[in-house]
C-alpha positions as protocol buffer text, in pm:
chain_id: "A"
residue {
  index: 1
  type: MET
  ca { x: -2136 y: 27 z: 787 }
}
residue {
  index: 2
  type: SER
  ca { x: -2426 y: 242 z: 657 }
}
residue {
  index: 3
  type: GLU
  ca { x: -2287 y: 262 z: 299 }
}
residue {
  index: 4
  type: ARG
  ca { x: -2185 y: -14 z: 58 }
}
residue {
  index: 5
  type: ALA
  ca { x: -1837 y: -50 z: 15 }
}
residue {
  index: 6
  type: SER
  ca { x: -1679 y: -96 z: -347 }
}
residue {
  index: 7
  type: VAL
  ca { x: -1450 y: -385 z: -384 }
}
residue {
  index: 8
  type: ASP
  ca { x: -1234 y: -481 z: -681 }
}
residue {
  index: 9
  type: MET
  ca { x: -1140 y: -831 z: -775 }
}
residue {
  index: 10
  type: PHE
  ca { x: -856 y: -873 z: -1048 }
}
residue {
  index: 11
  type: PHE
  ca { x: -917 y: -1194 z: -1231 }
}
residue {
  index: 12
  type: ASP
  ca { x: -772 y: -1395 z: -1510 }
}
residue {
  index: 13
  type: PRO
  ca { x: -1066 y: -1613 z: -1638 }
}
residue {
  index: 14
  type: THR
  ca { x: -856 y: -1939 z: -1677 }
}
residue {
  index: 15
  type: CYS
  ca { x: -759 y: -1955 z: -1306 }
}
residue {
  index: 16
  type: PRO
  ca { x: -985 y: -2204 z: -1110 }
}
residue {
  index: 17
  type: TRP
  ca { x: -883 y: -2061 z: -789 }
}
residue {
  index: 18
  type: ALA
  ca { x: -982 y: -1721 z: -881 }
}
residue {
  index: 19
  type: TRP
  ca { x: -1317 y: -1846 z: -1001 }
}
residue {
  index: 20
  type: ILE
  ca { x: -1390 y: -1992 z: -666 }
}
residue {
  index: 21
  type: THR
  ca { x: -1294 y: -1672 z: -502 }
}
residue {
  index: 22
  type: SER
  ca { x: -1524 y: -1476 z: -741 }
}
residue {
  index: 23
  type: ARG
  ca { x: -1820 y: -1700 z: -667 }
}
residue {
  index: 24
  type: TRP
  ca { x: -1755 y: -1648 z: -282 }
}
residue {
  index: 25
  type: LEU
  ca { x: -1750 y: -1262 z: -348 }
}
residue {
  index: 26
  type: LEU
  ca { x: -2079 y: -1298 z: -496 }
}
residue {
  index: 27
  type: GLU
  ca { x: -2211 y: -1465 z: -197 }
}
residue {
  index: 28
  type: VAL
  ca { x: -2037 y: -1184 z: 26 }
}
residue {
  index: 29
  type: GLN
  ca { x: -2240 y: -917 z: -166 }
}
residue {
  index: 30
  type: GLN
  ca { x: -2569 y: -1094 z: -49 }
}
residue {
  index: 31
  type: VAL
  ca { x: -2467 y: -1071 z: 323 }
}
residue {
  index: 32
  type: ARG
  ca { x: -2254 y: -778 z: 366 }
}
residue {
  index: 33
  type: PRO
  ca { x: -2272 y: -422 z: 217 }
}
residue {
  index: 34
  type: VAL
  ca { x: -2032 y: -479 z: -42 }
}
residue {
  index: 35
  type: ASP
  ca { x: -2046 y: -424 z: -423 }
}
residue {
  index: 36
  type: VAL
  ca { x: -1791 y: -627 z: -624 }
}
residue {
  index: 37
  type: ARG
  ca { x: -1629 y: -498 z: -951 }
}
residue {
  index: 38
  type: PHE
  ca { x: -1447 y: -775 z: -1147 }
}
residue {
  index: 39
  type: ARG
  ca { x: -1147 y: -622 z: -1310 }
}
residue {
  index: 40
  type: VAL
  ca { x: -888 y: -794 z: -1565 }
}
residue {
  index: 41
  type: MET
  ca { x: -542 y: -904 z: -1499 }
}
residue {
  index: 42
  type: SER
  ca { x: -349 y: -1164 z: -1692 }
}
residue {
  index: 43
  type: LEU
  ca { x: -139 y: -1460 z: -1593 }
}
residue {
  index: 44
  type: ALA
  ca { x: 50 y: -1442 z: -1913 }
}
residue {
  index: 45
  type: VAL
  ca { x: 157 y: -1078 z: -1850 }
}
residue {
  index: 46
  type: LEU
  ca { x: 262 y: -1172 z: -1512 }
}
residue {
  index: 47
  type: ASN
  ca { x: 480 y: -1449 z: -1610 }
}
residue {
  index: 48
  type: GLU
  ca { x: 649 y: -1282 z: -1920 }
}
residue {
  index: 49
  type: GLY
  ca { x: 1009 y: -1336 z: -1887 }
}
residue {
  index: 50
  type: ARG
  ca { x: 1000 y: -1597 z: -1624 }
}
residue {
  index: 51
  type: GLU
  ca { x: 1203 y: -1861 z: -1809 }
}
residue {
  index: 52
  type: HIS
  ca { x: 1263 y: -2067 z: -1488 }
}
residue {
  index: 53
  type: LEU
  ca { x: 892 y: -2187 z: -1491 }
}
residue {
  index: 54
  type: PRO
  ca { x: 826 y: -2541 z: -1610 }
}
residue {
  index: 55
  type: ALA
  ca { x: 805 y: -2578 z: -1975 }
}
residue {
  index: 56
  type: LYS
  ca { x: 437 y: -2713 z: -1961 }
}
residue {
  index: 57
  type: TYR
  ca { x: 338 y: -2426 z: -1756 }
}
residue {
  index: 58
  type: ARG
  ca { x: 470 y: -2182 z: -1999 }
}
residue {
  index: 59
  type: GLU
  ca { x: 314 y: -2364 z: -2290 }
}
residue {
  index: 60
  type: GLY
  ca { x: -24 y: -2356 z: -2126 }
}
residue {
  index: 61
  type: LEU
  ca { x: -2 y: -1980 z: -2087 }
}
residue {
  index: 62
  type: LYS
  ca { x: -21 y: -1924 z: -2425 }
}
residue {
  index: 63
  type: SER
  ca { x: -390 y: -2018 z: -2435 }
}
residue {
  index: 64
  type: THR
  ca { x: -475 y: -1778 z: -2166 }
}
residue {
  index: 65
  type: TRP
  ca { x: -435 y: -1463 z: -2387 }
}
residue {
  index: 66
  type: GLY
  ca { x: -747 y: -1511 z: -2571 }
}
residue {
  index: 67
  type: PRO
  ca { x: -1010 y: -1504 z: -2280 }
}
residue {
  index: 68
  type: VAL
  ca { x: -853 y: -1199 z: -2113 }
}
residue {
  index: 69
  type: ARG
  ca { x: -823 y: -1003 z: -2449 }
}
residue {
  index: 70
  type: ILE
  ca { x: -1185 y: -1072 z: -2493 }
}
residue {
  index: 71
  type: CYS
  ca { x: -1260 y: -953 z: -2131 }
}
residue {
  index: 72
  type: ILE
  ca { x: -1073 y: -639 z: -2157 }
}
residue {
  index: 73
  type: ALA
  ca { x: -1235 y: -569 z: -2491 }
}
residue {
  index: 74
  type: VAL
  ca { x: -1588 y: -603 z: -2336 }
}
residue {
  index: 75
  type: GLU
  ca { x: -1502 y: -381 z: -2043 }
}
residue {
  index: 76
  type: GLN
  ca { x: -1361 y: -116 z: -2274 }
}
residue {
  index: 77
  type: ARG
  ca { x: -1684 y: -131 z: -2484 }
}
residue {
  index: 78
  type: TYR
  ca { x: -1959 y: -211 z: -2259 }
}
residue {
  index: 79
  type: GLY
  ca { x: -1829 y: -163 z: -1878 }
}
residue {
  index: 80
  type: SER
  ca { x: -1760 y: -375 z: -1580 }
}
residue {
  index: 81
  type: GLU
  ca { x: -2131 y: -502 z: -1518 }
}
residue {
  index: 82
  type: THR
  ca { x: -2091 y: -663 z: -1876 }
}
residue {
  index: 83
  type: VAL
  ca { x: -1743 y: -806 z: -1767 }
}
residue {
  index: 84
  type: ALA
  ca { x: -1898 y: -976 z: -1468 }
}
residue {
  index: 85
  type: ARG
  ca { x: -2149 y: -1140 z: -1680 }
}
residue {
  index: 86
  type: LEU
  ca { x: -1901 y: -1253 z: -1930 }
}
residue {
  index: 87
  type: TYR
  ca { x: -1669 y: -1377 z: -1634 }
}
residue {
  index: 88
  type: THR
  ca { x: -1955 y: -1601 z: -1539 }
}
residue {
  index: 89
  type: ALA
  ca { x: -2023 y: -1735 z: -1881 }
}
residue {
  index: 90
  type: LEU
  ca { x: -1663 y: -1823 z: -1950 }
}
residue {
  index: 91
  type: GLY
  ca { x: -1614 y: -1970 z: -1608 }
}
residue {
  index: 92
  type: ASN
  ca { x: -1895 y: -2182 z: -1618 }
}
residue {
  index: 93
  type: ARG
  ca { x: -1766 y: -2333 z: -1945 }
}
residue {
  index: 94
  type: ILE
  ca { x: -1411 y: -2343 z: -1861 }
}
residue {
  index: 95
  type: HIS
  ca { x: -1416 y: -2457 z: -1528 }
}
residue {
  index: 96
  type: LEU
  ca { x: -1754 y: -2643 z: -1457 }
}
residue {
  index: 97
  type: ASP
  ca { x: -1807 y: -2779 z: -1834 }
}
residue {
  index: 98
  type: ARG
  ca { x: -1427 y: -2819 z: -1880 }
}
residue {
  index: 99
  type: GLN
  ca { x: -1468 y: -2699 z: -2240 }
}
residue {
  index: 100
  type: GLU
  ca { x: -1155 y: -2641 z: -2445 }
}
residue {
  index: 101
  type: ARG
  ca { x: -1024 y: -2283 z: -2480 }
}
residue {
  index: 102
  type: GLY
  ca { x: -1078 y: -2172 z: -2819 }
}
residue {
  index: 103
  type: PRO
  ca { x: -1297 y: -1976 z: -3065 }
}
residue {
  index: 104
  type: GLU
  ca { x: -1588 y: -2208 z: -3017 }
}
residue {
  index: 105
  type: LEU
  ca { x: -1605 y: -2154 z: -2648 }
}
residue {
  index: 106
  type: TYR
  ca { x: -1565 y: -1785 z: -2692 }
}
residue {
  index: 107
  type: ARG
  ca { x: -1826 y: -1729 z: -2937 }
}
residue {
  index: 108
  type: ALA
  ca { x: -2054 y: -1931 z: -2699 }
}
residue {
  index: 109
  type: ALA
  ca { x: -1979 y: -1753 z: -2395 }
}
residue {
  index: 110
  type: LEU
  ca { x: -2026 y: -1408 z: -2570 }
}
residue {
  index: 111
  type: THR
  ca { x: -2364 y: -1535 z: -2702 }
}
residue {
  index: 112
  type: ASP
  ca { x: -2455 y: -1652 z: -2347 }
}
residue {
  index: 113
  type: VAL
  ca { x: -2446 y: -1271 z: -2227 }
}
residue {
  index: 114
  type: GLY
  ca { x: -2605 y: -1128 z: -2544 }
}
residue {
  index: 115
  type: LEU
  ca { x: -2304 y: -990 z: -2709 }
}
residue {
  index: 116
  type: ASP
  ca { x: -2185 y: -1029 z: -3084 }
}
residue {
  index: 117
  type: PRO
  ca { x: -2009 y: -1362 z: -3105 }
}
residue {
  index: 118
  type: ALA
  ca { x: -1757 y: -1191 z: -3347 }
}
residue {
  index: 119
  type: LEU
  ca { x: -1589 y: -1036 z: -3060 }
}
residue {
  index: 120
  type: ALA
  ca { x: -1411 y: -1369 z: -3025 }
}
residue {
  index: 121
  type: GLU
  ca { x: -1180 y: -1252 z: -3307 }
}
residue {
  index: 122
  type: VAL
  ca { x: -1021 y: -1022 z: -3038 }
}
residue {
  index: 123
  type: ALA
  ca { x: -855 y: -1320 z: -2880 }
}
residue {
  index: 124
  type: ASP
  ca { x: -597 y: -1322 z: -3156 }
}
residue {
  index: 125
  type: SER
  ca { x: -555 y: -939 z: -3181 }
}
residue {
  index: 126
  type: THR
  ca { x: -319 y: -690 z: -2983 }
}
residue {
  index: 127
  type: GLU
  ca { x: -569 y: -415 z: -3029 }
}
residue {
  index: 128
  type: TYR
  ca { x: -647 y: -409 z: -2657 }
}
residue {
  index: 129
  type: ASP
  ca { x: -332 y: -516 z: -2519 }
}
residue {
  index: 130
  type: GLU
  ca { x: -223 y: -166 z: -2388 }
}
residue {
  index: 131
  type: ALA
  ca { x: -553 y: -160 z: -2184 }
}
residue {
  index: 132
  type: LEU
  ca { x: -500 y: -511 z: -2076 }
}
residue {
  index: 133
  type: ARG
  ca { x: -154 y: -420 z: -1936 }
}
residue {
  index: 134
  type: ALA
  ca { x: -280 y: -114 z: -1786 }
}
residue {
  index: 135
  type: SER
  ca { x: -557 y: -299 z: -1602 }
}
residue {
  index: 136
  type: HIS
  ca { x: -310 y: -565 z: -1500 }
}
residue {
  index: 137
  type: ASP
  ca { x: -60 y: -327 z: -1360 }
}
residue {
  index: 138
  type: ALA
  ca { x: -327 y: -140 z: -1185 }
}
residue {
  index: 139
  type: GLY
  ca { x: -411 y: -459 z: -993 }
}
residue {
  index: 140
  type: MET
  ca { x: -79 y: -584 z: -916 }
}
residue {
  index: 141
  type: LYS
  ca { x: 116 y: -279 z: -839 }
}
residue {
  index: 142
  type: PRO
  ca { x: -31 y: -256 z: -461 }
}
residue {
  index: 143
  type: VAL
  ca { x: 58 y: -635 z: -397 }
}
residue {
  index: 144
  type: GLY
  ca { x: 388 y: -698 z: -593 }
}
residue {
  index: 145
  type: GLN
  ca { x: 477 y: -943 z: -849 }
}
residue {
  index: 146
  type: ASP
  ca { x: 519 y: -1255 z: -631 }
}
residue {
  index: 147
  type: VAL
  ca { x: 149 y: -1335 z: -639 }
}
residue {
  index: 148
  type: GLY
  ca { x: -88 y: -1420 z: -893 }
}
residue {
  index: 149
  type: THR
  ca { x: -485 y: -1400 z: -897 }
}
residue {
  index: 150
  type: PRO
  ca { x: -717 y: -1330 z: -740 }
}
residue {
  index: 151
  type: VAL
  ca { x: -609 y: -995 z: -593 }
}
residue {
  index: 152
  type: ILE
  ca { x: -860 y: -778 z: -414 }
}
residue {
  index: 153
  type: HIS
  ca { x: -860 y: -405 z: -347 }
}
residue {
  index: 154
  type: ALA
  ca { x: -1097 y: -309 z: -63 }
}
residue {
  index: 155
  type: PRO
  ca { x: -1161 y: -21 z: 175 }
}
residue {
  index: 156
  type: GLY
  ca { x: -902 y: -20 z: 455 }
}
residue {
  index: 157
  type: PRO
  ca { x: -971 y: 43 z: 819 }
}
residue {
  index: 158
  type: VAL
  ca { x: -888 y: 416 z: 782 }
}
residue {
  index: 159
  type: PRO
  ca { x: -1144 y: 608 z: 581 }
}
residue {
  index: 160
  type: GLY
  ca { x: -1023 y: 679 z: 243 }
}
residue {
  index: 161
  type: GLU
  ca { x: -749 y: 402 z: 254 }
}
residue {
  index: 162
  type: THR
  ca { x: -758 y: 91 z: 30 }
}
residue {
  index: 163
  type: ILE
  ca { x: -590 y: -212 z: 119 }
}
residue {
  index: 164
  type: ALA
  ca { x: -484 y: -482 z: -141 }
}
residue {
  index: 165
  type: PHE
  ca { x: -410 y: -846 z: -104 }
}
residue {
  index: 166
  type: PHE
  ca { x: -374 y: -1168 z: -271 }
}
residue {
  index: 167
  type: GLY
  ca { x: -654 y: -1441 z: -210 }
}
residue {
  index: 168
  type: PRO
  ca { x: -815 y: -1573 z: -19 }
}
residue {
  index: 169
  type: VAL
  ca { x: -753 y: -1921 z: -183 }
}
residue {
  index: 170
  type: VAL
  ca { x: -1034 y: -2137 z: -61 }
}
residue {
  index: 171
  type: THR
  ca { x: -1226 y: -2436 z: -160 }
}
residue {
  index: 172
  type: PRO
  ca { x: -1514 y: -2476 z: -209 }
}
residue {
  index: 173
  type: ALA
  ca { x: -1666 y: -2122 z: -194 }
}
residue {
  index: 174
  type: PRO
  ca { x: -1830 y: -2067 z: 130 }
}
residue {
  index: 175
  type: ARG
  ca { x: -2188 y: -1986 z: 114 }
}
residue {
  index: 176
  type: GLY
  ca { x: -2433 y: -1746 z: 302 }
}
residue {
  index: 177
  type: GLU
  ca { x: -2333 y: -1618 z: 636 }
}
residue {
  index: 178
  type: ALA
  ca { x: -2014 y: -1835 z: 624 }
}
residue {
  index: 179
  type: ALA
  ca { x: -1913 y: -1626 z: 337 }
}
residue {
  index: 180
  type: GLY
  ca { x: -1969 y: -1315 z: 542 }
}
residue {
  index: 181
  type: ARG
  ca { x: -1755 y: -1440 z: 816 }
}
residue {
  index: 182
  type: LEU
  ca { x: -1443 y: -1512 z: 597 }
}
residue {
  index: 183
  type: TRP
  ca { x: -1494 y: -1168 z: 446 }
}
residue {
  index: 184
  type: ASP
  ca { x: -1500 y: -1024 z: 800 }
}
residue {
  index: 185
  type: GLY
  ca { x: -1182 y: -1215 z: 891 }
}
residue {
  index: 186
  type: VAL
  ca { x: -999 y: -1131 z: 546 }
}
residue {
  index: 187
  type: LEU
  ca { x: -1063 y: -760 z: 615 }
}
residue {
  index: 188
  type: LEU
  ca { x: -927 y: -786 z: 966 }
}
residue {
  index: 189
  type: VAL
  ca { x: -588 y: -928 z: 896 }
}
residue {
  index: 190
  type: ALA
  ca { x: -543 y: -752 z: 559 }
}
residue {
  index: 191
  type: GLY
  ca { x: -612 y: -426 z: 760 }
}
residue {
  index: 192
  type: THR
  ca { x: -360 y: -490 z: 1011 }
}
residue {
  index: 193
  type: PRO
  ca { x: -38 y: -276 z: 968 }
}
residue {
  index: 194
  type: GLY
  ca { x: 267 y: -512 z: 884 }
}
residue {
  index: 195
  type: PHE
  ca { x: 64 y: -823 z: 781 }
}
residue {
  index: 196
  type: TYR
  ca { x: 190 y: -992 z: 472 }
}
residue {
  index: 197
  type: GLU
  ca { x: 103 y: -1359 z: 504 }
}
residue {
  index: 198
  type: LEU
  ca { x: -103 y: -1641 z: 616 }
}
residue {
  index: 199
  type: LYS
  ca { x: -73 y: -1961 z: 446 }
}
residue {
  index: 200
  type: ARG
  ca { x: -69 y: -2353 z: 454 }
}
residue {
  index: 201
  type: THR
  ca { x: 6 y: -2609 z: 207 }
}
residue {
  index: 202
  type: ARG
  ca { x: -284 y: -2701 z: -39 }
}
residue {
  index: 203
  type: ASP
  ca { x: -390 y: -3039 z: -8 }
}
residue {
  index: 204
  type: GLU
  ca { x: -708 y: -3034 z: -211 }
}
residue {
  index: 205
  type: ARG
  ca { x: -795 y: -2952 z: -581 }
}
residue {
  index: 206
  type: PRO
  ca { x: -1049 y: -2673 z: -683 }
}
residue {
  index: 207
  type: SER
  ca { x: -1398 y: -2779 z: -596 }
}
residue {
  index: 208
  type: PHE
  ca { x: -1656 y: -2604 z: -763 }
}
residue {
  index: 209
  type: ASP
  ca { x: -1968 y: -2722 z: -555 }
}
């Protein structure tokens, strides 16, 4: 490939598996001609109306609204590059430092990337929910509603074609050329017509090493 490929990853900042995949994609950028744009989806939106889910999980979804609202507000105001930096700041605090989701965390993450900490107030506002749902729908439409995050949109094997898929779910994030080899393999299987699923039971918890 002589030109760099544009890749979109749709994330909810509260998902540990998406966080690991995002760190892998940052490695991929270093070893393959790929530029990643991080875009927002919402686990809360995805699971609206799913009363069959465990009560504890549904209760936990309530605290996922704040981070995605802040991310979409930042995207709307400052663009995707700033969203990427905010995602890193939020992820470091949520997943690595295990800080409780709430105004203090949001203000600190915004400050980390040089943004006005007052933007944390968006967490409790519906002002950007229309844009949030539009971004969510753009990410999920090509892959359906039976998956979560991460979702990746990438150039397909046919020029001008885009392929979309859930995953990969991996832990810990591969580094260096190992990250590149996984990317090559993911594109190969995802770009195969009629390919839908490759899976095995997870027997490890997310590792952020």
